[in-house]
N, C-alpha and C positions, 0 to 999 in steps of 0.2 A: 277303602284303606286311605289313611291320611298320609300325606307327605310333608316333610319339613324342608323348607328352603333356607339355606344359610346364606345370609347376605354378607358381603365383604365391604365394611366401611372404608371410605376413601383414605382416612388417616390412620386406620388400625392395622394391626398385624394380620396377615393372611391366615384365616383359620383352615383347618382340614376340610377338604371338599371331596366330592365324589370323583374317583379316578376316572380318567378319560384321556383321549388323545390331546385335548387342549389343557385340561386342568391337572394332569398328572405331574407329580413332583413340584408341588408348590413351594414358594419362598416367602418368608416373612419380609414385609417391607421395612426398609431401614435407610440409613444416611447414604450408603453407597448406591442404592437404587435411585434415590432422588437425584444425586449428582450425575449418574449416567444418563437418566432420562432428560434432565435439563441440558446437558451438554449436547446430547443427540438432537434435541429440539433446536438448539442454537445452530448446529451444523446445517440442519434443513433450512433454517431462516437465511443463513449465509448463502446457500446455493440459490434460493429464491430471489434474494436481493440481487445477485449477480445476473441471473437470467432476465429479471425485469429492467435492470439499469443498463446492462451490456448484452442484450440478447444476440447470440451468435447469428450470422447471416444464414445458417442452414437450419431449417425447420426441424430436421431429424435430430440434430445435436441438441437444440433447445428442448425437445421432447424428452430426450434421454436424461438431461440435467434435471428437468421438472419431475420425472418419474423417480429419480434418486431421492430428490427432496421430499416427495410424497411418501415414500417408503420409510424414510428416516422419521418423519413426523408421525406417521401411523404407528410405528413400532415404539416410539417414545411414549405414546399414550398407551398402547397395548401392554407394555411391560409393567406399567404402573397399575392399570386396571386389573390385569391378571398376570401377576409375576410367577410364572412357571418356567420349567427348564426349557421346553421347546421354543417358547417365545424369546427367551433370553439368548439362546444359541443363534437363533435366526437373526435377532438384533446385532449380535456380535458379527455374524457373517456379513450383514449389510454394511456395517461400519468398516469392517476390514476390506470389503470389496471396493467401498468408496475411496479409502486410503490408497489401495492398489491402483485404482483408476486415476487418482490424482498423480501418482508417480509415473505411470505409464504415459499419460498424455503429455507430460512435460519432458519426457525422455525420447519417446519415439512418435508421439502424436496419436491421434485416432483416425484411422483411415475410413472415409465415408464417401459413397457414390457408387455409381455402376462400375463394372469391370473396365469399361472403355474410358471412364472419367473419374477414376478413384483418386482421391485427393486427401492428404494427411492434414489434419487440423490441430493446432496447438494453442494453448492459452498463454498470454503474456505472464511472465514471472519475473519479479523485479527485486525483491529483497525479503528481509526478516518476516515482514507482515504477512507474506503469502504462506508462511508456514503455520499460521494460527489454525486454519481449517484442517489440514492433515493431522496436526497435533491433537486436535480435539477428537477427530475420528478415530485415530490410533488408540488414544487413551481409553475412550468409551468402549472400543472393541475389547480391550483387556478387562475393563470393569465388568462388562456383560459376561465374558467368559469366567471371570472369578465368581460372579453371582451364580451362574449356572453350576459351577463345580460344587457349590455349597449344597446343592440338592442332591448329590450323589452320596447318599448315606451308606451305600454298600461299599463304598471305597474306603481305603484305610484312613485313619484319622490324620496321618502324616501327609498324605496326598491332599486331603481337603484343607489342611492347615497351610500348606505351601500356596494353594491357589487363593485361599482366603486372605493370605498376607500380601499377595500381589499388589493391590493398590497402594498399601503402605510402602512396599518396595519401590514402587515407581516414584512416589513423592520423595523418598530418601535419595533415590538416584538423581532426580532433578536438583535437589538441594546440594548434593555432593558435587554434581557437575558445576554448579554455580560457585561453590567454595573453591574448587580446583581452578576454575577459570579466573577467579579473583586473585588466587595466590600465584598463578603463572603469569597472568596479564591483567593487571588491574584496569588498564584502559579499556580492554575489550569487555570486562565486566561492567564498567561504567556505560559503555555503549549499549549492552544488552538491556540494562535497567532503563537507560534514557529511552531507547527505542520502545520499550514496552509501555512505559508510562506516557510518553509522548503520543504514542499511537492509540492509546486507549481512549483518547478524546475527553479527558477530564477537564472540567467538571461535567461536561454535557452528557457524557454516558451515565453518570450517577443521576443527574436530574431527569433524563429522558427515559432511562430503562430501570435502574435499580430502585430508586425511590418510589416510583409508581407501584412497582411489584411489591415492595415491602408494604406499602399503603394497603394493598389488596389483602396481604396476609393479616395485617392489623384489623381490617374490616371483617375477615373471617373469624378472627378471635372474638371480636365484639358481638357479632351475630351469634356465635356459639354460646357466649355468656347470656344472651338475651332469649335464645330459643332452645327449650329443653330437648327437642328431638335431634337437634344438631349436636348437642353434647353427648347424646347417645351414640350418634353415628361417627363422631370424631373424638374418641376418648383420649387419644394421644396427640392432639393438635398442637399443644404447646411445644412438646418435644420435636415434633416434625418441623415446626416453623423454625425452631432454633437451628436445625439442620439445613433448612432451605436458604436462610438468610446469607451465610457465607457462599453458598452455591450460586445463589443469584448474583452476589457481587462479582465472582469470577466470570460467570456467563455474561453479565453486562459488559465487562471489559472486553472479553474475547469477541462477543457479538458485534460491539461497536466497531472495532478495528477490522475484524474479519468481514463484516458487511461493507465497510467503507472500501476495503481493498477489492472485494469481489465487485463492487459497483462500478470500478473503473478498469478492471482487467478485461481486455477483449480477447476473442478468439479469432484466429486468423488461418487461412489456408497457407500451405507451403509457397504457392504462387498464386497471384490473383491479378485481375485487370485493374490498372491505376485509373481512378476516375474521381474528379472533384467538381461537382456542379456549381455554377456561379450562384452567389447569394447563400450558399449553405456551408455548414461545417461537416466535414467527412473525416472519419478515423481510418487511417491507413497504417499498414505495417511498413516502416520505412527501411528497416534492416533486421536481420535475423542472426546475430552472433551465436555461434554454437547451436543454431536451430531455434533459439528462443526469440519470437517475434517482439519487436519493440514498436510501440504505437506513437503515431503523430496525429494530433487533431489539426486539420488544415481548413481554415475559414476563408472562403473565397469572397471577393467583393461582388457587387451586383454586376449585372450584365452591362451596365452603362459605363463601367470602368474601363480605361484604356488597357489594351493588351499588346504585347506582353507586359505584365505588372511586376513591379518590384516586390520581393518577399522578405519578411522578417520572421524569425521564430524564437519563442520563449523557452528558456531552460530553467526549470524550477529550482528553488533552494531546498534546504532541509538537512544541512550538515552531512550529507552523503548517505543518510540512512532513513529519511522521511520524504513524504509528499510524492506527487505525480504530475502528469501534464495537465490535469484539471486545475484551473485557476484557483488560487487560495480562497478559502471560505472565511477566513479571519477578517480583521478590520482592514487588511490591505487588499483583500479580494476585490472590493468594489473599484479600487483604482486600477488594478490590473485588467479588469473588465472594461473599464472606461478607456484604457489605453488601446486595447484590442479594437474596441468599437471605433475610436477615433482614427486608428490606422486603416481600418476597413473603409471608413468614409473617405479617406484620402487616397483610396485606390490601391492599397497594399494587399497582398495575400498574407495572412497571418497564421503562423503555425505555433504549436506547443508540443514538446516531445517528452516521452518517458526515456529514462536510461537505467540500467541496473544499479542497485544500491549495495552498500556494505551490508553483509559480508560476501555477497555474490560477485562484487566487482571491485577492482582497485580504482584509484583516481585516474590512472592512465587510460584504463578501459572505458571509463565514463567519457573521457575526452575523445577517445577513438570512435565511440558511438555517436557523439554529437557530430564529429566530422563526417561520419557516415550519412547523417542527416542532410548535411550540406551536399554531399555527392548525390544522394537520392533526389534532392530537388533539382540539381543540374541534369541528372539523367533523364528526368520526366518533365523537363521544363516545358516542352511543347504541349504535352497532354495537359498539364496543370495551368498553362497560360501564364507562365512567369518568365521574367527575364533572367537567364542564368548568370548574367554579369552584374546583377544587382541583388545580392543576397546579404541580409543583415542578421545579427543575432543579438539578443539581450537576455540577461538573467539577473536574479537577485541572490545574494549570499553565496552558496555553493554554485548556483547557476551563473552568478557573476564571474566567479573563478573560471568556470568551463568556458564561458563566452570570451573571456580575456585570453584563455588558452588557444581558442580558435583564431583569435586575432593575431596572436604572436607566433604561432607555430604553422601558419598556413602552408608553407613550403617544406616543412621539416618532414622527411620520410619516416622518421621513428614513430610518428603518430598515424601513419597510414593504415588502412584496413584492406580487407580482401574484397568486400562487395563494392561495386561500381568503381573499381580501381582505375579505370580509364578517365575519371572525372576529377576535377580539381577540388581540394579542401578549402580553398581560400574564401573568406568572406569580405565584404566591402565596407562594412560598418559594424562597430561593436558598442553595445550599451552595457557597462559594468555597474550594476546597482549594489552598493555595499558589499562587494565581494573581497575575498582574501586573494593575495597575489604572491606571497612568499611563504612556502611551507616550512622554511627554517626558522620562522620568527612568528610565534603566536603569543607574543607578550601582550598583555591587555585582554586576553580572552579566557573564559572559563576552561577548566581542564578537559572537559568533554568536547570542546569545540575544536578538535583536532581531527577533522574528517577522515583523513588517511595520512600515511607517512609516518605515523607514531612508530618509533623504534627503528626506522629505516636509516641507513647511513645518510649523512648530510648531503652527500654528493647525489644520492637518488632523490632527495627532497628537492634539491635545487633544479634537477632534471625535470621535476613535475611542477615547477613554478613559473608562472607567466613572465616575471620579472627577468628570468634567465634569457628569454628569447627576444626581448625588444630589439628592433632593428629598423633602419630606414626602410621605408616602402610598406610598413604595416599600415592596415586600414585606419580610417579615423575612429577615435575613441571618444565616448561620452562616459565619464566617471562621476558617479553621485555617491556621496558618503555623509552620514550624520556625524557632527563633531563630538556627540556624546554617546556613540555606539559602544555598548559594553559587551557585545558578543564578537564582532569582528573590528578590531582596533583600527582607528583612522590611518595609522602609519602604512597600512597595506595600500590604500588608494594614493596616498601622498608619494610613496616610493614609485608606484607604477607611472603616475602622471609625470614625475621628474624625469624618469628614464625615457618616456615617450617624447617629451619636449626636447630632450637632448639629442634624440634621433630624428628630429624635425617631422614628427608624426602629428597630424592635426589632432589635437587633443583639447577637450573641454572638461575641466574639473569643477564640479558643483559641490560645495561644502554646505550641507544643510545645518544651519545654526540651531543648536538645541535639538537636533535630530538624533534619534537612537537607531534601532535596526528595523527599518521598514519605511514604507511610504508615509504612514500616519503614526509615527512613534515619537512624539515629543517627549523630552525629559520632564519629569515631574515639576509642575508649576511654571512651565515655560511654553512659549509658542514657537514652533519650528518655522524657520524661514529658509528657503521657499516653502509653502505649504504643499500638501499632496497633490491637489489639482494643478498647481503651477508646475510641479514635477512631471505630471502626465503630459502636459502640453509641450514641455521642454523636450522630453524624450521623442514625442511625435515629430516635433519640428526638427530635431536632429536627423531622424531617418529621412524626412522629406528633403532636407538640405543635402544629405549625402547619397541618397539612392534614388529619389524620384527623378524622372525625366524632365 
């Protein structure tokens, strides 16, 4: 007796197949399935990047995260190969469980260990970018449920219509939320768009992810045109590729930022032993406001360095909603790395901190967390081999603002925090690199460069401005600003330097002629003076002069 095998072409609609536990209730392949599968694969990739780049210290936790990624990847492939009800439901459950896990570990942590040494672990969560992964998992869970609902032919047409309309409803709700946000608070809407597009890594994400994927699709079309059997196997390849191109664009943007975020977000236990070996860089949780651990990369000089050593730490910029403790990867990155290495060679311990971003934190909370880093260093000075009376801070742009706040509000109790409250907030030297200093005056800056304080009373903006607190006894300041800076106008640094001089605070103001916003940011057709390498040496010399023994 002859049997006939029905093959399911990769790009064709799913034909009727023999009923069974796996193949029962099949679904025709379409645009929504392609989107769901691609988004699921991107979520799995983000998990893998996070585990490889920032592996948790606990092997069990690493294993759990890898299992989650493997299940997501496996079902992304399975639902495309065999789009049937059971697989779609399981895929939805996996995505929903991943979303639930994301929420739980960031609210209560994940308890791991034996009954006698049970410890709760939590990942670092900083800002808007951390939401890309759970958003992807939540949306794909609903997509898979919507697809599964379409296979229930015994249900009423109204029931199937409602579930089938769900993806469109999600899109409409997202668009409506953006419209309402823009109508209620145009600045917040600007911030959302600026965060998404700045975080998406354009144009690198397009060049590295999207265009190669589109190139593969074009290659498939060319092979299909040349090979007759491929034309038979992929009768609807053109339509499918038209569906895949916009999906690949969205996935490329989400994957770039989601992966970049996962690569630097560490997992930390609620309490851990503080240790930083000489000659190495160690990632530590310096404080945990609200239970959310904040990371500090601490680089120790070699064993030949004198102890206790002076310490300086870096506060990154990013307008309050971007970047992390990882030194910049743009054209300025090489100079920040050069500065770190030069300070290490001169016997300094060098740190770099994360802090919560908008919308999870206000400007005052960012300052509070940076002050907590100062108290953390003092509390663990003996273990870390540092001199608690020789702590410096430097930062660029937003980080320059925070560094200036640390320098001018060292004894102000309104910026104190709960952790390490028995330690002083004061720093002994400040490097302000093209930072803003007066939240009441952003003239000369684009509208979106109002990191926080927008819409607040002027009195509150003054209360969050470094220029408000300048007083005799403040630590020495080094202020660097480009004369042609179009993001943070020069008047911020000029005003701060004027007030510091009036208070007899040792202050060095360096105006970078033809400099824009950054170490190596010359105005078009001009050469900045001093150059970026000279600025690196100048900053290093400043900290040696003010902090070294």
